[in-house]
C-alpha positions as CSV (number, residue, x, y, z in Angstrom):
1,M,15.2,16.1,-28.4
2,P,13.3,15.7,-25.0
3,I,15.2,16.9,-22.0
4,A,14.8,13.4,-20.4
5,I,16.6,11.8,-23.3
6,K,19.4,14.3,-23.3
7,A,19.9,13.7,-19.5
8,Y,19.9,10.0,-20.1
9,I,22.7,10.2,-22.7
10,K,24.7,12.8,-20.6
11,S,24.6,10.6,-17.5
12,S,26.3,7.7,-19.3
13,P,27.7,8.5,-22.8
14,E,28.1,4.8,-23.6
15,K,24.3,4.5,-23.5
16,A,24.0,6.7,-26.6
17,T,24.8,3.9,-29.0
18,N,22.0,1.7,-27.8
19,L,19.6,4.5,-27.5
20,A,20.2,5.7,-31.0
21,D,18.6,2.6,-32.5
22,S,15.9,2.1,-29.8
23,P,12.2,2.2,-30.7
24,Q,11.8,5.3,-28.5
25,M,14.4,7.2,-30.5
26,L,12.9,6.1,-33.8
27,I,9.5,7.4,-32.7
28,W,11.0,10.7,-31.6
29,R,12.9,11.1,-34.9
30,G,9.7,10.5,-36.9
31,F,7.8,13.0,-34.8
32,A,10.5,15.6,-35.1
33,A,10.8,15.1,-38.9
34,G,7.1,15.6,-39.3
35,L,7.1,18.7,-37.1
36,S,10.0,20.3,-39.0
37,R,7.8,20.6,-42.1
38,F,5.7,23.2,-40.5
39,P,6.7,26.9,-40.8
40,C,5.8,27.5,-37.2
41,V,8.4,25.0,-35.9
42,D,10.8,27.7,-34.7
43,A,8.1,29.3,-32.7
44,L,7.3,26.0,-31.1
45,R,10.8,25.5,-29.7
46,K,10.4,28.1,-27.0
47,P,6.7,29.0,-26.8
48,P,5.1,30.9,-24.0
49,K,3.6,28.7,-21.3
50,D,0.1,29.6,-22.2
51,D,0.5,28.7,-25.9
52,P,-2.1,25.9,-26.8
53,M,0.5,24.2,-29.1
54,H,3.0,24.1,-26.3
55,R,0.4,22.4,-24.0
56,L,-0.5,20.0,-26.8
57,R,3.2,19.1,-27.4
58,T,3.8,18.6,-23.7
59,R,0.8,16.3,-23.5
60,L,2.1,14.3,-26.4
61,F,5.6,13.9,-24.8
62,Q,4.0,12.9,-21.5
63,S,1.9,10.3,-23.2
64,W,4.8,8.9,-25.0
65,F,6.9,8.6,-21.9
66,R,4.0,7.0,-20.0
67,L,3.7,4.4,-22.8
68,S,7.4,3.7,-23.1
69,R,8.1,3.7,-19.3
70,P,4.9,2.4,-17.6
71,M,5.2,2.2,-13.8
72,T,2.8,1.3,-10.9
73,L,2.9,2.6,-7.4
74,G,1.6,1.3,-4.1
75,V,1.7,1.9,-0.4
76,R,2.3,-0.2,2.7
77,G,2.1,0.7,6.3
78,L,3.9,-0.7,9.4
79,V,1.3,-0.1,12.2
80,I,2.7,-0.6,15.7
81,N,0.5,-1.0,18.8
82,E,1.3,-0.2,22.4
83,S,2.9,-3.6,23.0
84,G,5.3,-3.2,20.1
85,Q,3.5,-5.6,17.8
86,A,3.1,-5.1,14.1
87,L,-0.2,-5.4,12.2
88,L,-0.4,-8.0,9.5
89,V,-3.2,-8.9,7.1
90,R,-3.9,-12.0,5.0
91,H,-5.9,-11.6,1.8
92,T,-8.6,-13.9,0.4
93,Y,-7.2,-13.8,-3.1
94,T,-3.4,-14.4,-2.5
95,P,-1.4,-16.4,0.1
96,G,0.8,-14.9,2.7
97,W,0.9,-12.3,5.5
98,F,1.4,-8.7,4.4
99,L,1.7,-5.2,5.8
100,P,-1.6,-3.5,5.1
101,G,-1.7,-1.4,1.9
102,G,-2.5,-1.4,-1.7
103,G,-2.3,0.5,-5.0
104,I,-2.4,4.2,-5.3
105,E,-5.4,5.4,-7.3
106,K,-5.3,7.9,-10.1
107,A,-4.6,11.5,-8.8
108,E,-4.5,10.2,-5.2
109,P,-1.7,11.3,-2.9
110,A,0.3,8.4,-1.4
111,I,-0.6,9.4,2.2
112,L,-4.3,9.4,1.4
113,S,-3.9,6.0,-0.2
114,L,-2.4,4.7,3.0
115,E,-5.2,6.3,5.0
116,R,-7.8,4.6,2.8
117,E,-6.2,1.2,2.7
118,L,-5.7,1.1,6.5
119,V,-9.4,1.8,7.1
120,E,-10.5,-0.6,4.4
121,E,-8.4,-3.6,5.4
122,A,-8.0,-3.3,9.2
123,G,-10.2,-0.4,10.5
124,I,-7.1,1.6,11.4
125,V,-7.7,5.4,11.5
126,M,-4.5,7.5,11.6
127,T,-4.7,10.2,14.2
128,G,-1.2,11.7,13.4
129,P,1.1,11.9,10.4
130,P,2.9,8.7,9.5
131,A,6.7,8.6,9.1
132,L,8.1,7.9,5.6
133,G,10.1,4.7,5.9
134,G,11.3,4.7,2.3
135,I,10.4,4.2,-1.4
136,F,11.4,0.7,-2.7
137,S,11.6,-1.0,-6.0
138,N,9.4,-4.1,-6.3
139,H,10.7,-5.0,-9.7
140,P,11.7,-8.6,-8.9
141,V,8.1,-9.4,-8.0
142,F,6.2,-7.0,-10.3
143,P,8.3,-5.2,-13.1
144,N,8.4,-1.4,-12.7
145,D,6.4,-1.5,-9.5
146,H,7.4,0.7,-6.5
147,V,6.2,0.7,-2.9
148,V,6.0,3.8,-0.7
149,F,6.5,2.6,2.8
150,F,5.2,4.4,6.0
151,R,5.5,3.7,9.7
152,V,2.3,4.4,11.6
153,T,2.4,5.0,15.4
154,H,-0.6,7.3,16.0
155,W,-3.9,5.7,15.3
156,R,-7.2,4.4,16.7
157,Q,-9.2,1.3,16.0
158,E,-12.6,1.2,14.2
159,A,-14.4,-1.3,12.1
160,A,-12.9,-2.3,8.7
161,T,-14.9,-1.2,5.7
162,S,-13.7,-3.7,3.1
163,E,-15.9,-6.8,2.6
164,G,-14.5,-10.0,1.3
165,E,-10.9,-8.8,0.7
166,I,-9.2,-9.6,4.1
167,A,-9.3,-13.2,5.4
168,E,-7.5,-12.5,8.7
169,V,-5.9,-9.6,10.7
170,R,-3.4,-10.2,13.4
171,W,-0.9,-8.5,15.6
172,S,2.5,-10.1,15.6
173,D,5.9,-9.8,17.2
174,P,8.0,-8.1,14.5
175,A,11.0,-10.2,15.5
176,R,9.0,-13.4,15.0
177,P,6.6,-13.0,12.1
178,P,4.2,-15.9,11.4
179,E,4.9,-18.6,8.9
180,G,3.9,-17.5,5.4
181,T,5.0,-13.8,5.9
182,T,6.1,-12.5,2.5
183,P,9.8,-11.8,2.0
184,G,9.3,-8.0,1.6
185,T,7.3,-7.9,4.7
186,R,10.0,-9.8,6.6
187,R,12.6,-7.4,5.5
188,R,10.7,-4.3,6.7
189,L,10.0,-6.0,10.0
190,A,13.6,-7.0,10.5
191,E,14.8,-3.5,9.7
192,F,12.3,-2.1,12.2
193,V,13.7,-4.4,14.9
194,S,17.4,-4.0,14.2
195,G,17.3,-0.3,13.1
196,E,19.5,-1.1,10.1
197,T,19.4,1.0,7.0
198,P,16.8,-0.3,4.5
199,G,17.8,-1.7,1.1
200,A,16.6,-0.5,-2.3
201,Y,14.2,-3.3,-3.0
202,W,11.0,-4.2,-1.4
C-alpha cells in the first residue's frame, strides 16, 4: 500500500472505512493483485534506487496520485510603493481588481512565476527578494486551487510586456481599495493594513 494511503488512514482511523471502498483503493488493489503474479514481486518491494522497475513503479504511483488528486497553483504579489499604496490590476477577460499574478507554469519555481507575472502585467521588476506572505487555499472559488502570496517592496518600474491582457493598472490606498476589488484581494490588503494573522483561505 502506498505510504500516502497508510499515513491517511493512520492520521484518522475512522477514515479507513470510507477509504476501503473508494475508487482509489479499488484501483490500488487491482494493481497490487496483478503485480503479485510476478515472481519478482519480492524484489520490487525494496529495490535499489537505480532499479528501472523501481523508477517505473514510482512514475505509475505519481501519475495515479496526480489523476486522483489534481491541484492547480498560482501566485499573487502585493507590491507597495514609497507612498504605501498597493498595486492593483484589472483584466480584460474578467471583472474586478486583483493583485498582480497568475498561474505557475510547469517546472517553474513560484518566485520566478511571480517575477514573470509582475513584468508582464505591470512592468514591475523585482530588485530584491520578496517576502512570503502565505500559501492559501482558493477552493471556494476554484476547487483544489492554491495561491502562493508574496509581498514585494524592492522593485523598479519598466514597461509591461503583456499585450491585451490588462485593461488598467492603478495604485490604491490598501485601506480603501476601489469598488470591484475581489474578496480575496480585500482580505490580503486588510491584513497588510492591520497586521493581523492571515486566514487559511484566499
